SEMARLO-204941 format. One line per 5 residues: their letters; for each residue x, y, z of N, C-alpha, C. Coordinates in Angstrom, 1 decimal. Example, Ala and Ser with C-alpha at 12.3 -4.5 7.8 and 13.67 -1.06 7.14 Angstrom:
2
AS> 13.2,-5.7,7.8,12.3,-4.5,7.8,13.2,-3.3,7.8  12.8,-2.2,7.1,13.7,-1.1,7.1,12.9,0.0,7.9
This chain:
61
MSKPH> 11.1,10.1,-16.3,9.9,9.6,-17.2,9.7,7.6,-17.4  9.3,7.4,-17.3,9.4,5.7,-17.3,8.6,5.7,-18.9  8.6,4.6,-19.5,7.9,4.2,-20.5,6.5,3.0,-20.5  6.0,3.0,-20.9,4.5,2.3,-20.4,4.9,0.4,-21.4  4.5,0.4,-19.7,4.0,-1.2,-20.1,3.1,-2.0,-20.8
PERPS> 3.7,-2.9,-21.9,3.0,-2.9,-23.0,1.8,-3.9,-23.1  2.1,-4.2,-21.5,1.3,-5.7,-20.6,-0.5,-5.3,-19.9  0.1,-3.5,-19.7,-0.9,-2.7,-18.9,-1.1,-1.1,-19.5  -2.5,-1.4,-19.1,-3.3,0.3,-19.5,-2.7,1.5,-19.1  -3.1,1.9,-19.9,-2.1,3.8,-18.8,-3.7,3.7,-17.5
ETERT> -3.2,4.3,-17.3,-4.5,5.1,-15.9,-5.6,5.7,-16.8  -5.3,6.4,-17.9,-6.6,7.0,-17.6,-7.1,5.9,-18.6  -6.3,4.8,-19.4,-7.7,3.9,-20.1,-8.5,2.9,-18.2  -7.4,2.4,-17.6,-7.5,2.5,-16.5,-9.6,2.0,-16.0  -9.5,3.5,-15.3,-10.1,4.7,-14.7,-11.7,4.3,-16.2
VDAPP> -11.6,4.4,-17.4,-12.9,4.2,-18.6,-13.0,3.2,-18.1  -12.7,2.9,-18.6,-13.1,0.6,-18.7,-13.9,0.8,-17.5  -12.9,0.8,-16.8,-13.2,-0.3,-15.2,-14.8,0.1,-14.6  -15.2,-0.6,-14.3,-16.7,-0.6,-13.8,-16.5,0.1,-12.3  -17.6,0.6,-11.7,-17.1,1.3,-10.6,-17.3,0.0,-9.3
LSPGI> -17.0,0.2,-8.0,-16.8,-1.0,-6.7,-18.3,-0.6,-6.3  -18.9,-2.0,-6.4,-21.1,-1.8,-5.7,-20.2,-0.9,-4.2  -20.7,-1.1,-3.1,-20.7,-0.9,-1.9,-20.6,-1.8,-1.0  -21.2,-3.1,-1.3,-20.4,-4.3,-0.9,-19.5,-4.8,-1.0  -18.7,-4.5,-2.0,-17.4,-5.0,-2.4,-16.6,-4.0,-1.8
RRHLG> -16.8,-3.1,-1.9,-15.8,-2.1,-0.8,-15.6,-2.1,0.5  -17.2,-2.6,1.1,-16.6,-3.4,2.2,-15.9,-3.8,2.6  -16.2,-5.2,1.6,-15.6,-7.0,2.4,-14.0,-6.2,1.8  -13.6,-5.8,0.7,-12.5,-5.1,1.2,-11.7,-4.0,2.0  -12.5,-3.7,2.4,-11.7,-2.2,3.0,-11.8,-3.9,4.5
QNLRT> -13.0,-4.3,4.6,-12.4,-5.2,5.8,-11.6,-6.3,6.4  -10.6,-6.7,5.0,-10.3,-7.6,4.7,-8.9,-7.3,5.0  -8.9,-5.9,4.1,-7.2,-4.8,4.3,-7.1,-4.0,5.7  -8.0,-4.3,6.7,-8.1,-3.6,7.8,-8.1,-4.8,8.9  -7.4,-6.3,9.2,-7.1,-7.2,9.6,-6.4,-7.4,8.6
LLTDT> -5.5,-6.9,7.6,-4.8,-7.7,7.2,-3.7,-6.3,8.1  -3.6,-5.3,8.0,-2.9,-4.2,8.7,-3.0,-3.6,10.1  -4.2,-5.0,11.3,-3.9,-4.7,11.7,-3.1,-5.9,13.3  -3.4,-6.8,11.9,-1.6,-8.0,12.5,-0.7,-7.7,12.4  -0.7,-6.7,10.6,1.2,-5.8,10.5,1.3,-5.3,11.2
LSAPV> 0.6,-4.5,11.7,0.8,-3.4,13.1,1.6,-4.2,14.6  0.9,-5.0,14.7,0.2,-5.6,15.7,2.2,-6.1,15.9  2.0,-6.5,14.9,3.7,-6.9,14.7,5.4,-6.8,16.0  5.8,-8.4,16.5,6.8,-6.8,16.7,7.8,-6.2,15.3  8.2,-5.4,16.3,9.6,-4.7,14.5,10.4,-5.3,15.1
DQRLE> 11.4,-5.4,14.2,12.8,-6.4,14.2,13.7,-5.3,14.8  14.8,-5.4,15.4,16.0,-5.2,16.2,16.7,-4.4,14.9  16.7,-4.7,13.4,17.7,-4.1,13.3,16.4,-2.3,11.7  15.7,-3.1,11.9,14.6,-2.4,11.1,14.6,-1.1,12.7  14.1,-1.0,13.9,13.7,-0.6,14.8,15.9,0.9,15.0
ALIDR> 16.3,-0.2,14.6,17.3,1.0,14.5,18.3,1.8,13.5  17.4,1.5,12.0,16.9,2.3,10.9,16.4,3.8,11.1  16.0,3.1,12.1,14.4,4.0,12.3,15.3,5.0,13.1  15.5,4.5,14.8,16.4,5.6,15.3,17.0,6.7,14.8  17.7,6.2,14.0,18.6,6.9,12.9,17.8,7.6,12.3
LGKPK> 16.7,8.1,12.6,16.3,9.2,10.8,15.5,9.6,12.3  15.8,9.9,13.3,15.2,11.3,13.9,15.5,11.4,14.3  17.7,11.5,14.6,18.7,12.0,14.8,19.6,12.7,13.9  20.0,14.1,13.9,21.2,14.5,13.5,21.9,14.0,12.4  22.3,14.8,11.2,23.5,14.1,10.5,24.6,14.7,11.0
R> 25.7,14.3,11.1,27.3,14.9,11.3,27.7,15.4,10.4
């Protein structure tokens, strides 16, 4: 179990004190996240990472 960070509020403090996001802000954030993820997912996978992913599908010896 980790110790709470002195500068960060706990989960309950954050949800109680934080105002809800307006629909416009949520839409803006969602559009920007989709744009960022689309670029990331369309990028080629590094050969080393691809080799590691291939190893995940193989049974252990």
